Biopython code that builds the backbone (N, CA, C, O; Angstrom):
import numpy as np
from Bio.PDB.StructureBuilder import StructureBuilder

atoms = [
    (1, "MET", "N", (0.657, -1.204, 0.052)),
    (1, "MET", "CA", (0.024, 0.050, -0.014)),
    (1, "MET", "C", (0.866, 1.345, 0.079)),
    (1, "MET", "O", (1.817, 1.485, 0.848)),
    (2, "THR", "N", (0.437, 2.224, -0.741)),
    (2, "THR", "CA", (1.333, 3.474, -1.009)),
    (2, "THR", "C", (0.957, 4.362, 0.313)),
    (2, "THR", "O", (-0.099, 4.150, 0.910)),
    (3, "HIS", "N", (1.690, 5.161, 0.648)),
    (3, "HIS", "CA", (1.518, 6.293, 1.664)),
    (3, "HIS", "C", (0.273, 7.044, 1.416)),
    (3, "HIS", "O", (-0.482, 7.372, 2.331)),
    (4, "ALA", "N", (0.053, 7.329, 0.106)),
    (4, "ALA", "CA", (-1.414, 7.984, -0.119)),
    (4, "ALA", "C", (-2.554, 7.162, 0.401)),
    (4, "ALA", "O", (-3.454, 7.601, 1.118)),
    (5, "GLU", "N", (-2.434, 5.915, -0.030)),
    (5, "GLU", "CA", (-3.485, 4.816, 0.192)),
    (5, "GLU", "C", (-3.611, 4.686, 1.827)),
    (5, "GLU", "O", (-4.695, 4.592, 2.403)),
    (6, "LEU", "N", (-2.620, 4.694, 2.337)),
    (6, "LEU", "CA", (-2.840, 4.562, 3.913)),
    (6, "LEU", "C", (-3.351, 6.029, 4.557)),
    (6, "LEU", "O", (-4.207, 6.031, 5.442)),
    (7, "VAL", "N", (-2.915, 6.960, 4.177)),
    (7, "VAL", "CA", (-3.583, 8.247, 4.663)),
    (7, "VAL", "C", (-5.125, 8.181, 4.372)),
    (7, "VAL", "O", (-5.916, 8.513, 5.255)),
    (8, "TYR", "N", (-5.547, 7.765, 3.174)),
    (8, "TYR", "CA", (-6.954, 7.873, 2.693)),
    (8, "TYR", "C", (-7.574, 6.726, 3.694)),
    (8, "TYR", "O", (-8.597, 7.069, 4.287)),
    (9, "GLN", "N", (-7.203, 5.739, 3.885)),
    (9, "GLN", "CA", (-7.678, 4.669, 4.836)),
    (9, "GLN", "C", (-8.094, 5.179, 6.042)),
    (9, "GLN", "O", (-9.214, 4.931, 6.489)),
    (10, "HIS", "N", (-7.118, 6.020, 6.731)),
    (10, "HIS", "CA", (-7.086, 6.440, 7.913)),
    (10, "HIS", "C", (-8.166, 7.760, 7.978)),
    (10, "HIS", "O", (-9.007, 7.907, 8.864)),
    (11, "LEU", "N", (-7.980, 8.534, 7.016)),
    (11, "LEU", "CA", (-8.885, 9.861, 6.797)),
    (11, "LEU", "C", (-10.468, 9.430, 6.683)),
    (11, "LEU", "O", (-11.393, 10.052, 7.205)),
    (12, "LYS", "N", (-10.572, 8.394, 5.999)),
    (12, "LYS", "CA", (-12.109, 7.813, 5.897)),
    (12, "LYS", "C", (-12.589, 7.497, 7.421)),
    (12, "LYS", "O", (-13.793, 7.551, 7.672)),
    (13, "GLN", "N", (-11.759, 7.206, 8.318)),
    (13, "GLN", "CA", (-12.398, 6.843, 9.460)),
    (13, "GLN", "C", (-12.499, 8.082, 10.605)),
    (13, "GLN", "O", (-12.980, 7.987, 11.734)),
    (14, "LEU", "N", (-11.950, 9.172, 10.025)),
    (14, "LEU", "CA", (-11.923, 10.560, 10.984)),
    (14, "LEU", "C", (-13.433, 11.112, 10.623)),
    (14, "LEU", "O", (-14.086, 10.926, 9.596)),
    (15, "PRO", "N", (-13.775, 11.868, 11.833)),
    (15, "PRO", "CA", (-14.927, 12.593, 11.546)),
    (15, "PRO", "C", (-14.655, 13.878, 10.708)),
    (15, "PRO", "O", (-13.536, 14.364, 10.550)),
    (16, "ASP", "N", (-15.808, 14.365, 10.195)),
    (16, "ASP", "CA", (-15.488, 15.567, 9.130)),
    (16, "ASP", "C", (-14.680, 16.691, 9.797)),
    (16, "ASP", "O", (-13.739, 17.228, 9.213)),
    (17, "SER", "N", (-15.089, 17.050, 11.097)),
    (17, "SER", "CA", (-14.291, 18.219, 11.467)),
    (17, "SER", "C", (-12.828, 18.020, 11.788)),
    (17, "SER", "O", (-12.077, 18.993, 11.863)),
    (18, "VAL", "N", (-12.409, 16.796, 11.979)),
    (18, "VAL", "CA", (-10.930, 16.384, 12.089)),
    (18, "VAL", "C", (-10.574, 16.118, 10.589)),
    (18, "VAL", "O", (-9.364, 16.296, 10.446)),
    (19, "ALA", "N", (-11.135, 15.785, 9.507)),
    (19, "ALA", "CA", (-10.804, 15.537, 8.129)),
    (19, "ALA", "C", (-10.444, 16.881, 7.608)),
    (19, "ALA", "O", (-9.452, 17.071, 6.905)),
    (20, "ALA", "N", (-11.475, 18.029, 8.058)),
    (20, "ALA", "CA", (-11.066, 19.263, 7.374)),
    (20, "ALA", "C", (-9.895, 19.953, 8.166)),
    (20, "ALA", "O", (-9.633, 21.049, 7.670)),
    (21, "GLU", "N", (-9.165, 19.653, 9.182)),
    (21, "GLU", "CA", (-7.931, 19.952, 9.892)),
    (21, "GLU", "C", (-6.813, 19.179, 8.954)),
    (21, "GLU", "O", (-5.779, 19.724, 8.567)),
    (22, "VAL", "N", (-7.154, 17.952, 8.682)),
    (22, "VAL", "CA", (-6.132, 17.293, 7.759)),
    (22, "VAL", "C", (-6.048, 17.797, 6.520)),
    (22, "VAL", "O", (-4.923, 17.920, 6.036)),
    (23, "LEU", "N", (-7.195, 18.183, 5.764)),
    (23, "LEU", "CA", (-7.095, 19.005, 4.692)),
    (23, "LEU", "C", (-6.079, 20.265, 4.581)),
    (23, "LEU", "O", (-5.214, 20.534, 3.749)),
    (24, "ASP", "N", (-6.590, 21.024, 5.914)),
    (24, "ASP", "CA", (-5.805, 22.276, 5.955)),
    (24, "ASP", "C", (-4.203, 21.962, 6.110)),
    (24, "ASP", "O", (-3.374, 22.753, 5.663)),
    (25, "PHE", "N", (-3.886, 20.940, 6.672)),
    (25, "PHE", "CA", (-2.503, 20.549, 6.732)),
    (25, "PHE", "C", (-1.856, 20.055, 5.545)),
    (25, "PHE", "O", (-0.680, 20.356, 5.340)),
    (26, "VAL", "N", (-2.520, 19.304, 4.715)),
    (26, "VAL", "CA", (-2.140, 18.954, 3.635)),
    (26, "VAL", "C", (-1.934, 20.117, 2.653)),
    (26, "VAL", "O", (-0.949, 20.178, 1.917)),
    (27, "ARG", "N", (-3.036, 21.153, 2.681)),
    (27, "ARG", "CA", (-2.464, 22.291, 1.986)),
    (27, "ARG", "C", (-1.511, 23.433, 2.382)),
    (27, "ARG", "O", (-1.181, 24.393, 1.685)),
    (28, "PHE", "N", (-1.143, 23.148, 3.615)),
    (28, "PHE", "CA", (-0.029, 23.844, 4.215)),
    (28, "PHE", "C", (1.206, 23.223, 3.721)),
    (28, "PHE", "O", (2.150, 23.899, 3.312)),
    (29, "LEU", "N", (1.206, 21.858, 3.759)),
    (29, "LEU", "CA", (2.411, 21.184, 3.146)),
    (29, "LEU", "C", (2.573, 21.552, 1.746)),
    (29, "LEU", "O", (3.705, 21.822, 1.344)),
    (30, "GLU", "N", (1.530, 21.596, 0.922)),
    (30, "GLU", "CA", (1.845, 21.771, -0.415)),
    (30, "GLU", "C", (2.323, 23.165, -0.543)),
    (30, "GLU", "O", (3.256, 23.273, -1.339)),
    (31, "GLN", "N", (1.968, 24.177, -0.020)),
    (31, "GLN", "CA", (2.474, 25.577, 0.091)),
    (31, "GLN", "C", (3.867, 25.378, 0.399)),
    (31, "GLN", "O", (4.688, 25.706, -0.457)),
    (32, "LYS", "N", (4.290, 24.848, 1.591)),
    (32, "LYS", "CA", (5.630, 24.796, 1.888)),
    (32, "LYS", "C", (6.508, 24.099, 0.949)),
    (32, "LYS", "O", (7.664, 24.510, 0.849)),
    (33, "GLN", "N", (6.180, 23.249, 0.350)),
    (33, "GLN", "CA", (6.723, 22.462, -0.828)),
    (33, "GLN", "C", (7.053, 23.407, -1.926)),
    (33, "GLN", "O", (8.206, 23.520, -2.341)),
    (34, "ALA", "N", (5.912, 24.181, -2.467)),
    (34, "ALA", "CA", (6.046, 25.151, -3.299)),
    (34, "ALA", "C", (6.972, 26.138, -3.092)),
    (34, "ALA", "O", (7.739, 26.457, -4.000)),
    (35, "ASN", "N", (7.003, 26.673, -1.999)),
    (35, "ASN", "CA", (7.995, 27.837, -1.640)),
    (35, "ASN", "C", (9.673, 27.115, -1.517)),
    (35, "ASN", "O", (10.717, 27.689, -1.825)),
    (36, "VAL", "N", (9.550, 25.955, -1.070)),
    (36, "VAL", "CA", (11.085, 25.270, -1.463)),
    (36, "VAL", "C", (11.441, 25.212, -2.653)),
    (36, "VAL", "O", (12.576, 25.610, -2.916)),
    (37, "GLU", "N", (10.666, 24.749, -3.623)),
    (37, "GLU", "CA", (10.933, 24.577, -4.954)),
    (37, "GLU", "C", (11.189, 25.944, -5.780)),
    (37, "GLU", "O", (11.867, 25.975, -6.807)),
    (38, "ALA", "N", (10.620, 26.965, -5.254)),
    (38, "ALA", "CA", (10.544, 28.567, -5.907)),
    (38, "ALA", "C", (12.049, 28.961, -5.580)),
    (38, "ALA", "O", (12.681, 29.650, -6.381)),
    (39, "ARG", "N", (12.552, 28.561, -4.519)),
    (39, "ARG", "CA", (13.829, 29.220, -4.010)),
    (39, "ARG", "C", (15.059, 29.150, -5.007)),
    (39, "ARG", "O", (15.421, 28.023, -5.345)),
    (40, "LEU", "N", (15.701, 30.197, -5.484)),
    (40, "LEU", "CA", (16.825, 30.244, -6.308)),
    (40, "LEU", "C", (17.972, 29.468, -5.716)),
    (40, "LEU", "O", (18.124, 29.474, -4.495)),
    (41, "PRO", "N", (18.851, 28.751, -6.561)),
    (41, "PRO", "CA", (20.095, 27.952, -5.752)),
    (41, "PRO", "C", (21.085, 29.163, -5.286)),
    (41, "PRO", "O", (21.217, 30.175, -5.974)),
    (42, "ARG", "N", (21.667, 28.989, -4.231)),
    (42, "ARG", "CA", (22.613, 29.984, -3.934)),
    (42, "ARG", "C", (23.762, 30.122, -4.697)),
    (42, "ARG", "O", (24.261, 29.082, -5.128)),
    (43, "GLN", "N", (24.302, 31.209, -4.964)),
    (43, "GLN", "CA", (25.533, 31.539, -5.749)),
    (43, "GLN", "C", (26.904, 31.733, -4.636)),
    (43, "GLN", "O", (26.819, 32.466, -3.650)),
    (44, "PRO", "N", (27.949, 31.079, -4.923)),
    (44, "PRO", "CA", (29.215, 31.332, -4.122)),
    (44, "PRO", "C", (29.421, 32.975, -4.454)),
    (44, "PRO", "O", (29.403, 33.519, -5.558)),
    (45, "GLY", "N", (29.576, 33.442, -3.431)),
    (45, "GLY", "CA", (30.052, 35.041, -3.510)),
    (45, "GLY", "C", (28.906, 36.022, -3.504)),
    (45, "GLY", "O", (29.154, 37.223, -3.617)),
    (46, "SER", "N", (27.654, 35.584, -3.379)),
    (46, "SER", "CA", (26.694, 36.494, -3.564)),
    (46, "SER", "C", (26.504, 37.222, -2.347)),
    (46, "SER", "O", (25.654, 38.111, -2.300)),
    (47, "ALA", "N", (27.288, 36.900, -1.255)),
    (47, "ALA", "CA", (27.058, 37.982, -0.061)),
    (47, "ALA", "C", (28.279, 38.687, 0.035)),
    (47, "ALA", "O", (28.485, 39.375, 1.035)),
    (48, "ARG", "N", (29.244, 38.597, -1.006)),
    (48, "ARG", "CA", (30.330, 39.625, -0.918)),
    (48, "ARG", "C", (30.076, 41.094, -0.821)),
    (48, "ARG", "O", (29.368, 41.761, -1.575)),
    (49, "GLY", "N", (30.890, 41.579, 0.419)),
    (49, "GLY", "CA", (30.707, 43.088, 0.696)),
    (49, "GLY", "C", (29.761, 43.285, 1.718)),
    (49, "GLY", "O", (29.739, 44.377, 2.285)),
    (50, "LEU", "N", (28.915, 42.323, 2.066)),
    (50, "LEU", "CA", (27.823, 42.415, 3.281)),
    (50, "LEU", "C", (28.349, 41.951, 4.291)),
    (50, "LEU", "O", (27.878, 42.571, 5.245)),
    (51, "ILE", "N", (29.142, 41.126, 4.668)),
    (51, "ILE", "CA", (29.795, 40.731, 5.788)),
    (51, "ILE", "C", (31.222, 41.101, 5.934)),
    (51, "ILE", "O", (32.065, 40.861, 5.070)),
    (52, "TRP", "N", (31.490, 41.763, 7.193)),
    (52, "TRP", "CA", (32.750, 42.405, 7.437)),
    (52, "TRP", "C", (33.343, 42.161, 8.837)),
    (52, "TRP", "O", (32.500, 42.094, 9.731)),
    (53, "MET", "N", (34.522, 42.026, 9.169)),
    (53, "MET", "CA", (35.021, 41.860, 10.501)),
    (53, "MET", "C", (35.511, 43.340, 10.704)),
    (53, "MET", "O", (35.714, 44.125, 9.777)),
    (54, "ALA", "N", (35.674, 43.621, 12.067)),
    (54, "ALA", "CA", (36.372, 44.876, 12.543)),
    (54, "ALA", "C", (37.860, 44.614, 12.586)),
    (54, "ALA", "O", (38.264, 43.468, 12.777)),
    (55, "ALA", "N", (38.716, 45.654, 12.411)),
    (55, "ALA", "CA", (40.185, 45.401, 12.339)),
    (55, "ALA", "C", (40.603, 44.616, 13.498)),
    (55, "ALA", "O", (41.382, 43.670, 13.382)),
    (56, "ASP", "N", (40.041, 45.034, 14.752)),
    (56, "ASP", "CA", (40.417, 44.595, 15.955)),
    (56, "ASP", "C", (39.580, 43.234, 16.642)),
    (56, "ASP", "O", (39.398, 42.977, 17.832)),
    (57, "PHE", "N", (39.149, 42.471, 15.407)),
    (57, "PHE", "CA", (38.431, 41.284, 16.010)),
    (57, "PHE", "C", (39.097, 40.418, 16.846)),
    (57, "PHE", "O", (38.522, 39.892, 17.799)),
    (58, "ASP", "N", (40.536, 40.172, 16.517)),
    (58, "ASP", "CA", (41.131, 39.221, 17.386)),
    (58, "ASP", "C", (41.768, 39.689, 18.748)),
    (58, "ASP", "O", (42.274, 38.935, 19.579)),
    (59, "ALA", "N", (41.658, 41.099, 18.843)),
    (59, "ALA", "CA", (42.050, 41.804, 20.260)),
    (59, "ALA", "C", (41.027, 41.202, 21.287)),
    (59, "ALA", "O", (39.877, 40.805, 21.098)),
    (60, "SER", "N", (41.802, 41.253, 22.456)),
    (60, "SER", "CA", (40.869, 40.877, 23.792)),
    (60, "SER", "C", (40.043, 41.967, 24.030)),
    (60, "SER", "O", (40.370, 43.139, 23.842)),
    (61, "LEU", "N", (38.841, 41.531, 24.493)),
    (61, "LEU", "CA", (37.740, 42.481, 24.893)),
    (61, "LEU", "C", (38.178, 43.277, 26.128)),
    (61, "LEU", "O", (39.060, 42.765, 26.817)),
    (62, "ASP", "N", (37.774, 44.234, 26.426)),
    (62, "ASP", "CA", (38.045, 44.948, 27.685)),
    (62, "ASP", "C", (37.280, 44.451, 28.749)),
    (62, "ASP", "O", (37.750, 44.608, 29.875)),
    (63, "ASP", "N", (36.323, 43.950, 28.645)),
    (63, "ASP", "CA", (35.723, 43.035, 29.617)),
    (63, "ASP", "C", (36.291, 41.915, 30.107)),
    (63, "ASP", "O", (35.717, 41.368, 31.049)),
    (64, "PHE", "N", (37.506, 41.344, 29.590)),
    (64, "PHE", "CA", (38.196, 40.071, 30.022)),
    (64, "PHE", "C", (39.590, 40.490, 30.535)),
    (64, "PHE", "O", (40.358, 39.583, 30.855)),
    (65, "LYS", "N", (39.985, 41.741, 30.642)),
    (65, "LYS", "CA", (41.342, 42.218, 30.988)),
    (65, "LYS", "C", (41.581, 41.589, 32.487)),
    (65, "LYS", "O", (42.715, 41.331, 32.889)),
    (66, "ASP", "N", (40.532, 41.395, 33.186)),
    (66, "ASP", "CA", (40.776, 41.162, 34.583)),
    (66, "ASP", "C", (40.987, 39.611, 34.758)),
    (66, "ASP", "O", (41.248, 39.167, 35.876)),
    (67, "TYR", "N", (40.876, 38.765, 33.640)),
    (67, "TYR", "CA", (40.887, 37.395, 33.792)),
    (67, "TYR", "C", (42.222, 36.921, 33.187)),
    (67, "TYR", "O", (42.507, 35.723, 33.183)),
]
sb = StructureBuilder()
sb.init_structure("model")
sb.init_model(0)
sb.init_chain("A")
sb.init_seg("    ")
for serial, (resi, resn, name, xyz) in enumerate(atoms, 1):
    if name == "N":
        sb.init_residue(resn, " ", resi, " ")
    sb.init_atom(name, np.array(xyz, "f"), 0.0, 1.0, " ", f" {name:<3s}", serial, name[0])
structure = sb.get_structure()
């Protein structure tokens, strides 16, 4: 039996109010999948110039001088 058939077998036994919730969840999953498929693949270097480090990044913090 496929997953769809198993879901259908269980769904037939549920009351209509619960089946409506299942339908809402299925629609949510369809929308979520559509959003994943619509994303463009990431390109190396696409964030160049957006991320930077301060010149004193490796210097000790003043808060830790006592330690």
